[in-house]
N, C-alpha and C positions, 0 to 999 in steps of 0.2 A: 503493500498500498502507499504510494507517492504523499507527506507530506506535504500541508496545503497552502500554498503563503497565503495567509489573509488580506496585502497588502492588492492579490487583482482580483477579490472576492467583491461588491459590494458593499454597504456599508451594512446595514440595516440583513443580508442575506441571514446570518445566524437564525434575529432575530423568527424571522417566514417559518425557516429552518425549521426550528422548535417550538413559531403553530403546529405545524405537518405532522410537527409529531405526535403532538398533544391531544387531533383532530383524528389518528389511525388512531391512534388507541380505543376515543371514544364511541369509532367506527368502529373495532377492531370487538370491543365489550359487549356495544349498541348487539354488533352483527348475529352473537351467540346466545341476548337475545335472544334476540329475531327465532333462529334457528330452533334456540329448548324451550319458547311459547309453541311451539309448533305454530311458525307464522311466519314458514320459509313459502308459503304459498298459498300465500288470500289476497297474493296480486299477479293470478297465473299468464295476465299479457307482459311483455316489456317495451319499454323505459317505462311504461304509464299502471295504472292502474283500476283498470276497468274502463282502461280508457281518456282518464282523468290525468292530471296532472300532476295534479293529489291526492284526496284518493275520497271514495265518498264515506258521506259518514250517515246514512240512511240504507238501508237494505232495496231500500223501491228509488233508488235516484236511476239505478242501474233496472234496466229491464233485457235489452237487447243486445248486450252488447255481447258479443264468442266469447268473453273470459267464460262470462256465464258459465256456457259448457261444461268447464271445468272444474271451478270449484260457484256457488255459490257465491251470495257480495258477506262478510264476516266484517263491519264496519272495525270491531273493536280489535281484527285483530287487520287489517287492510294498512292504517293508519300508522304498525309500525315501521312491515315490510318496506313501504313508502318513504316513513323520513331516515330508511336506514341508503336507499339511495341517491335520497339526495342529498345529503350528513359527506358521503362518496362520494361522489360529482363535485360537491364546494375541497373533497380532497382535496382531489381533481386541480382543483384552479390553483388550488395552489403552489402546487408538485409541476405544473406548466409553468406558474412564475416562478421559481425555483428552479429551473429547467432555464429559460431565454434568463434571468439574470446570471445565468455562469458562463451560456453559455455566446454572451453579446460579444467578446471579441475575439471570436474564432470563424476563420474567416466560413463562410452560409451555415452559419453559429443555425444564428435566426433563420436559417429558410428549411435546416431541416426541421428544425421541432414546433412551427408555425406545420411549415406543412403536413406533418407529420398530425398536428391536433385540426387544423380543412381538413386531412379526411378524414378521420375520424367521425370526424362532427357530420360531414355528407355522409354517411355509412351507415348514419341512425336512422333516418328519415326514410333513407331506401329500406334500411328494415324494416321499418312499419308499416310499407307497401306495399313489402311482401320480396320483393327486391330479394331477397338472399344470399345468392351469389355474389353480387354487383358490391354489398354491403360487407363480405364474404372479402372479395378483393385491395377494395379501395379503405379496409381494417388490416390486411397487411401492409394495404402497401406503406400504411402510418409508420405501425411497427419496423416496418424494414429500411423505415426515413431515418430511424431514430437508433436504429441497431447500429446501419451500418457509417453515424456522425462520431455514438458510442465510440467503435468500434477505434477513429478517426483522428481518436484525441485523449488523452491525453489525463492524466486527471489533478493536475494542476496548481489550479480551480474549479473541480467540482463535476467540468462539464461530463465529463467520462458518468462517473453518478448520477445529478440531475436526471442527464436526459437515459440512461438507465432503468429509472425509478418511477419516469412518466410512461415511458414504453413499461413495465409492471402493471404498472395502474392500469393504464389500456384491458388488456391481457386479466383483469381481474376484474372488470366492466361485464371485458367478453362468457369471464363466468361463473357471472354473476345475471347473464343473460340467460348460461347455462342449466344453472342452478333451477333457475323456473321451466322453459320452455321443454328441458328434459327432466321433469318430477323428482329432486331431489335427488339427482342420482349419486351416488359416493362420493367415484371417483373425484367429479367432481366441486363438489361441496365441501368435501376434503381438501379441490386444490385451489379452494377457495379459501380457505384457512389459512393455507400453507399460505395460500398469497397476499393475503391482508399482514401477515406475520412480516412477508420479506419486505413487505413495506416502510410498515416499520424499523427495520428491523433497517435500512437503506436509506431511512431521514434519521433515524436519531445516528448515525454511525454521520448522515452528510452535516448533524445540528453540531455533532461536540468535534471535528476536524474545521469547522466555519469559525469552530466560536475559539481554537487551536486554543487550548492549557494540560498542556503533554505534564502525564505520570512517567517520571526522571526515573529510572529504576537500570541494579547490572545485570539484573538476571530477564527483565528480557524478552530475549527470544525466550525460551526456557518455558517463559508463562503465558507468552501471548499462543505456545503449542498446549496449553492447559484447556486457556481454552475455548480454541481451536474443534481440537474436539471435544469438553462442554458445553459449545454450537451446535454441533455435529447429531451428540448422544439430544439436547435440549428438542431436536428441530428430529432425529426419528420417534421419541417418542409424543412430541405436536400433533405429530402424519395421526401416530399410530391410537392416542386422542378424538382424534375426527371422523378418521374410519367409525370408533366405537358411535361418537352420540349418529353419523350416516344413517348407521345400520343397524341403529337402536339399540347398541347391545349392554349399556352402557349395565340394567339391573339384570343380564342375564345370569348372575349366581343370585342375583335370589340380594337379601340381605344380607346373605356372611359376609366375614373379615376375620382371617387375614384365608378363612377355608373362602368356598364354591362350589352355593351347592351344598353346603353339608358336608362335603371332601379335599383333598388338596390336588388332587389331581383327576381333578369327571373324567366321563368322557365329554371328550369335544374331539372337531372338524375342521383342524385346518383350510388343508385346499379350500374345502366349499367356502370357510370364512374370509380369504382371501385375495377369489375369485375380483383382478377392477376391473373388467368389462365385460356385462350382461347385458349389449344390444339396447338401444332409443325403443321406448314409447313404455318402459313400463312407469306407473305410478312405485314410486322409494316409500311415501310417510306412511311411520309407522313401519318399517323393513319389513324385505321378503327371507329373511333368513330363516334356515331353521337351531332350539334356541343350541339343538351344538357347535353349528358353525358360531351364533352372537358369542357362546363357553367360546373358542378357542383365538375367534377376537379380546375379549376383557381379559384374559391371561396372556397373551401377549404383551397388550398396554402394563399387567402384572407383570410379570418380570422387568420389564426393560424400563418401570420404574424405578424400581431395586438398582439399577442400573445407571441408571441417571442420580440418585440419590445419593451415592457411593463416588461416582466422581467428583461435584458440586459440592457433598460434601467437605475430599478431603482440599479441594481447587477455595476453601471459604477458612477450613485453619490456613492453610499452606497465606492467602490474605488476612488474616489475622496476624500471623507472624510477621509478617513484613512490615517496615519503618511506610507510612505511609497510606497504607492501603489497607489498615485493618478496621475501617466503618466503611469500606466496601465488605469488607466477610462479613462484616457484620449481619451485612445488610442482605450478605448471596446466605450465610442461612440462616436467618430469620425468614425470609422467603420463603425461602427452602423448605422449610416443618411447614409453614405458612398452610405450601402446597399437597403437602404430603397428609398435613391434616384433610383439608375441602376435599380431599380425592377418597381420600378413607369413610370422609361423612357424607360422602357424594350417596357413597353404598349400603351405610346401617339408614341412615339416615329417608334411602328410594328418591333421589332424585328430587329435591326441596329443588327451584327455579333459583332463588335466591345464589345457594349456596353452588351451584352448578352453573353460575353466570364467575359467580369469584372467581372460581379451578380457572374458566378462560382468562377472569385480569390477571389471574397467579401468573401464570404460563410466559402475559403475554407480559408481565413483571423483571421476573427473572428471563426472558429473553433480552431486553431494559435494559437489562443489568452486567451481563457477559457480551452484550455491543461495544457498552462504551465504555469494558477494557479493555477490548483491543481496540478503541477509537481510540486509548487517549493511552494508552501504557505505550513505553521508547523508547528504547538506549538514550543514556545520555551522552548530552554534547562531546565528538572528541575535544 
């Protein structure tokens, strides 16, 4: 990773980046609330909600819209899904602003970013008119422009990271659309969660680099390796958590813990539980797997949780022993213990909505700590 030269950045760039980090966290947590409250299909069309830019406040407002054939109108849930889309759209605007600011001094920098934004903006009404092939082609063009620019540029002014983040945001919008149109397909739901957390991670890294407050320590290289391992393990665990949620496997073991369905290793079906692609046209709301497949998913989530806990606990202890990092070590240890406690409470209390949402927020907070340290820890100046 290249050290950012803060003199090349627009003076308020770091403030906009931190605002984007905060908004991204809100989008992730509110998205978890939407998913866990079974409101993910409450607006069956995209990007409107039963043809409305906002959402219907009464069921009798929508009579003959095509979306009613997929789901009857439920205003108590529709606002959740559409509001989530609105704050996600606001995040997209902030990321677009960051990309424009970071690339303003690059040759054809704005051309890449504005060209991509225009292509995506034109694709949306085309999609709404049923011109899906043309809309997809424009979305691909937009992504291609951003990726081409990111590959050309260095990251000294965060041009590369900002354009990659915008590319991820655009793909996130596509995943959000597919989540609805493909009826909560588990691999898409899991991908949407991972995309949101990847966006949050990129923004966090970018905000710290723009703020430019490094932590200089002698063993920076070794600590960074441990942080990267922790990020990989946490990413796998988050993916398993998303797969568990998307397949409605959180209570596959009943309310037993640490046992599962009264046994340490009950009958399970890993092969069926981890089929990623099952075709299009199936309504996945409520899940379609039998309980042995769901038990396999839950067992995998628990086993990897042990690996993550062991590594992050060792990392927290190491940070506590390092001058200048004790505060981060304490924070990591507290968040780790809280996250384990929330995971156990999810099971034994039969998945209360508040605790389930907090469990998602806890994963986001752990990610913030690891990415923050990775962005700030550097070797001493020569």
